[in-house]
Phi, psi and omega in degrees: 000316181297316179299322179296320179295320180294319177297323178297318178298317180297319178297321179297322180289323183286348182265016178295162172298155184306326183284350181270083180273166179299332181293342178277347186252134175254148181248132182232151179243129191219137172283130179291129182258019190258353170198180187287348180294330174057045184292149175278132182245151170246120188242127176263136181230134175225126179053042177078007181242139176286124182249348179191145176223131176213173177290146179271109186302326185273358184300131187287344180260315189252345172052042175095351180292144175209144174248174184301334182295325180299317178297331183288353176302326177297314178297321180296315180297320186267358185304118179295340178278345179294130184288137180237357177216153178298151175241138173236134181274122179231122184054039176080005183235134178284136176233139174290137180223171175284165177296321179298319179295319182295314179293325178295322178296319178295318180296327181289327190252325187284309182301318178298322180295317179294322179294325183283326189243356177096162186295330181284353178285348178250122179255161177222138181226138184229144184250179188290336176301336180296333179293343181258009182229111186298327179295316178291318186290323183273342183248350178302319181299330179295320177290317180300319179292323178296321179292321180064026184268147172280347185269073176250130184228152176209171177289352180300329179274015171251351183205333193227353185300325177303318180293320180294318180293312180299317179296318180297317180293324182279319190245348172105353176212148185298334181248017171270084187252130179284125188245136177299133177274075194295332183283350182230002182278159177252346185208118180240119178254121186243126177238130172057031180221156182224065187295342176295331177268317184276341190053038175101144174221121196053033176195098184280104188217075179300148182059054176300323180304313180296321180288324176293322177297319178294322177302312182289326181295330180269014176092008179279177184227137176245123180237133182238135176239116187196146177287359174230143173280086186289176175301323177293316179299327183294335180255005183278164174286330180210144175225136178233126172293146174220142179292133177306143182079001183258002182302323181298322180292314178301310183298317179296321179293324176294319177298314179300319180299322176302316179292314184299324186259012177065035184258005182287125177220113181278340176064222188290345182260012185306322182282354187241010183247131174235150175105009183299315182295324179295323177294315178306317183291319188285337180268003184305321181290347192260065174287156176305321180293324182290326185267341187306314181299320181287329180278328190079017178238130184295151181301319180296323178294320178299317179295320179296317177303318181292314181296319179295321178297314182291330184276340183296138179304320176219128185218159179212143174248132181227133178217149181215237197310312183298330179271341180272323187268052179215175188288346177246033188304313183290320178299317178299313182298321178293312184295331174302313181281338169297315177299315179300322182287313185288344176266006178077019185254002177283131177059041183227137176304131184085353176254238174240138185226171180248131177295157176236092187288145181288339185207149170072009182268120180293335181277010169244001182254159177073193181291125181288147171086001180199153181187197182277342186072196179237155177219160178228169174075025177293336167208172186226155176298140184297320187269304186273340185080009180299138183283149170295139175224125180057035177083006182222163177258159178301135180296339177288354175270352189298313184299312183293330178288336174279319187285328192272117180294162176128174180299131181090002177301135178289123179243345178219151184219137170246122176250143182232105175052053181215151182224063185294342176300328175262327190266349181252155178300148179052054177304323178301321177295317180296320178300317177296322180294319180299329178292343180274348182296149174282332183198142179214134178238136178233130168264109186197153179267359181227150167270094188244195186294336177265311185292343176299340179273353186285159171267331178221133174241128180246110184279149172269181178279165169295145176305331181285350181259006183232153170286162184219137168212128180285125179272309187276319193289332172297342175280354182232018191268150180291343181213142180285140184196168171219122183223138179233141176238120173286166176301142176277323181231152180289146176287144177300144180301140175082359180266119179287151169287160184296327178295326177291321176299317180296320178296319179296318178297319178298320179294321177297316179299322181283357179086019182269358175088170185272347185271001183296146181272122185296321181294321178294320176300315183296318180299316181293318181290325178295319179298320178295317179295321179297320178298319181290321186273326188243356175053238184295346179264007186300315182299322179294321178294317178300315181293323183288341184246014188295341180288346184244165175216164175059216183296335175297323179292319176297322179294318177302314179295316183296319179293313185290330180263002182278184187292341178249005191283168179277356179050046176055051173098349182284337177232096189299333182276355186285171183285146166225166177298322180300321179292320180291321176301315184295337181274000184303311182296334183263015171092013178091187182251122178276121180257012170095171179292162176296146182231157175304138183228357178277133013267355187304324185284341188292142176227029175279152178300329181278344187072018182238163167284115182274091185287341186228066177302133185303321182295328180283320176301317181296322183287341177297336176296325177296316179295318180298321179294334182270000182304322184268003181293129181292145179283140176298158181294323183213131178232161180248143174229167178274188181198142180253142177237142184297339184266009182214159177215092186061219192264349197264009177245009185279358180259010184256118188305319184295334178268333184279338183289166179099193184293157176297127184259339181270077179240156175267105181274131181225151178290147180306323181293320177293320179299316180295318181295326185263358180072033181268143176240143182301132177086353178264175184265152175220153176258123175258135184223145172227092187063231181282350183274130183221146170220163177242131182219157177279136183277138171229113182277128186209133177280004174287345182272145170287137175305138181090005182230132174243142185239133179222132182290160187266144168096013179260184181110042185273048180241021181271145182289156173087008179260169177228068181227077192293319179292314180299324183290341179294326176223078192292331183073178182252141183272101177308319186291341175292344177277341196263150182271123181287358176266355179267118179205159173295122187293336182279312185263344186077006182293140179294146173271110184249354182218162182075020182270132181293135178221163168246152181228130180232134179292145176238063181287144177285000000 
């Protein structure tokens, strides 16, 4: 398939008009910023227009792989709905204004509000596109610190906080995540994840299909456990249906089976693991027979799954969205790594390993093998009392914090590349709450379902107009690497980069006014940071990096002081930004396969792998009490499609074309019982919350489970998303209760929720 796509690109180039010679076309290499796979792209440009996009064969991470989203970068860049100038709402109508006018409006309204009601009256929320933009990721914290608010929210509590919390408690840092060594494993067990479509989630693994095929070709086995026969399950050696919300029971029973059958082997990390006996005790109630009814998986099958995992020469367990977006999300994430540890596959080639990022990784800084660890609950949400986790509160607390009067009530909001009206539970409630705000500012490239409530919208640049370096994903990648992408096209004159916008907003918050120069601010702040980090060597660091500014300067420092860096001349063979830049045409710098890192990677106070964190042990009592809880007759789960990533890609024609993707998939037996017909409409309800969706009957579904993709519902007034509005789809999250969340991580419960379904035949 990939070769056919490449030939198609070549044919398209060869069909140019005679005057369009190859000398008129320039070739650029760019990391795709549209999902976690981070594939390398080769982009052709002629006269300032993108004429072709294909996979970059030489890319050290993706080796030529590309999915449909990569090709859509052209549509995103050229999208007429993408904002190119600031908008200010006047008398309920958005008007284009200059950047000076937009910043002046913010300066006029935000500081007085903050002065009158206190710093916690201003909230800030950030979405997942920021993870793909180095300017947003490295400078967002500067604005958050200037605000000094406890009301910080992000999309992390919609999909990944359970994994981050469990990893942090076990290994000492939020991004020290154990990753399957897919190129060397013999047995891969996947729960609640669909990496063939996502190419990894909190696991950057482009071309999962190819790697899974290689796994099976060398005699390995791929096993999938999921309430839907996903695309990944369809190519697996075995697939087992499981009732949504039951993963914790299955995983605990597998752990118990390891103990019962004498299969526990700690392997190379035996000297670094504490808490084994506590784990043995806490899983005692979870026999295979006890959990089988709740899981929908027979006790003998549970034992077989466990024995095969333990017997494999090299094995790995991987779980993601389906196990995180449920009421036991943190317990599931923890038990996955308990299984990896007790089978001797933690920190082992062919098992699960930790990436060693070239830059920005806290688990390569400071004293190796020991650290502060992670903590939660440093403050709590004013209304619900939900604890802070990783510096933020659950995004499902945002609406109530706006609605509820009293000291600390949120009266102003800054959103950064996020659309929680569609992506968070009970979006209609949140939309009503946003209308109550005194002031709202959005940094976003679209007038969407959330930003329509803003008073000022500040657009960023096209991804093709900015340089790119992945900050987070090399810490989650299947292979170590360093890759830099220069801008493909020049930025329009007078348009600030997003990092400059964030600096200006921070200055406004501090009372320095709207006329402050962002570059001067950056220079001053960099000097202060250098003094703090490098002490007596600060002046030398400032002088050595003077050729760069903004996030490029931060990247230069991070690379040079990182684990592969030149340490400012002390290691001549080490990395610098110039070396990484020079490697762009040849696909970046390959830093090799993942290698064992324990104990060096650990940042726990004990210097050990904490297999039994007390908060997780305590929460297992909740799971044990729920063992006998009857399963609902029908529950809803989400679904991932290769052509979309949450809500923000539905306006791109190349991704929107084709069959309707926002359908409610139901098993034939459920359809017959409920009187549903394929292609007709049905009403899905959860108490008073209702949506209407088109039915798609499919035997890929487990009986008793209906599946609807996440992030749709583009039929709300006041938006400017013309392509998305043509087929708006149904908003799954409008069905969900914003008070349901995993109590440990604060993550929203997005799946396994009981619903009723009624046919709407004409």
